[in-house]
BAKEMAR-947568 format. One line per 8 residues: their letters; for each residue x negated, y negated, z of C-alpha. Coordinates in steps of 0.5 Angstrom, whole numbers, plus 500, padded with zeros to 3 digits. Example, Ala and Ser with C-alpha at 12.3 -4.5 7.8 and 13.67 -1.06 7.14 Angstrom:
residues 2
AS	475,509,516 ~ 473,502,514
end
This chain:
residues 88
LTAAQEAD	500,500,500 ~ 498,493,499 ~ 498,488,505 ~ 504,485,502 ~ 508,492,501 ~ 506,493,508 ~ 508,487,511 ~ 515,488,507
AIFAAFAG	516,495,510 ~ 515,492,517 ~ 520,487,516 ~ 525,492,513 ~ 524,496,519 ~ 525,490,524 ~ 532,489,519 ~ 534,496,521
KVGTSPDD	533,494,528 ~ 538,488,528 ~ 543,489,534 ~ 538,493,538 ~ 535,489,544 ~ 528,486,543 ~ 525,489,549 ~ 527,496,546
PAVQALVK	520,500,546 ~ 521,502,538 ~ 522,494,537 ~ 516,492,541 ~ 512,498,537 ~ 514,494,531 ~ 511,487,534 ~ 505,491,536
QWQDHISA	504,493,528 ~ 506,486,526 ~ 500,483,530 ~ 495,489,528 ~ 497,488,521 ~ 496,480,521 ~ 489,482,525 ~ 487,487,519
HHYPCSKQ	489,483,513 ~ 489,475,515 ~ 486,473,521 ~ 485,475,529 ~ 492,475,531 ~ 492,473,539 ~ 498,474,543 ~ 498,466,543
ILASLGEM	498,466,536 ~ 503,471,535 ~ 508,467,540 ~ 507,461,536 ~ 509,465,529 ~ 515,468,533 ~ 517,461,534 ~ 516,459,527
YVADERFT	520,464,525 ~ 527,461,527 ~ 524,454,528 ~ 523,453,520 ~ 528,455,516 ~ 524,457,510 ~ 521,463,515 ~ 528,464,517
ANLDRFGP	530,465,510 ~ 524,469,508 ~ 525,474,513 ~ 533,474,513 ~ 532,477,506 ~ 531,483,509 ~ 538,483,513 ~ 541,477,517
GTAQLMSD	538,477,524 ~ 531,479,522 ~ 528,473,524 ~ 531,472,530 ~ 530,479,532 ~ 523,478,531 ~ 522,472,534 ~ 526,474,541
AIRTFCQA	522,481,540 ~ 515,477,540 ~ 517,473,546 ~ 518,479,550 ~ 512,482,547 ~ 507,476,549 ~ 510,475,556 ~ 508,482,558
end
């Protein structure tokens, strides 16, 4: 898989979990997978950076629209799940 295909697969997995609690272990595992993906393909992604990204996913409508193309609520779930993950 290319980095973009891998990212899309992670987004699709989050979309499939919309309606699940952000602190669900499967959702939290996806957050870790997303953090690892960013670190592997883009830049070292600390919890601080990840937390900022999570906020941006819902604060910036362009990010929200991009993520929600995988399913409505994807951006919100990612944001909520990232917040939970980064507080742990």
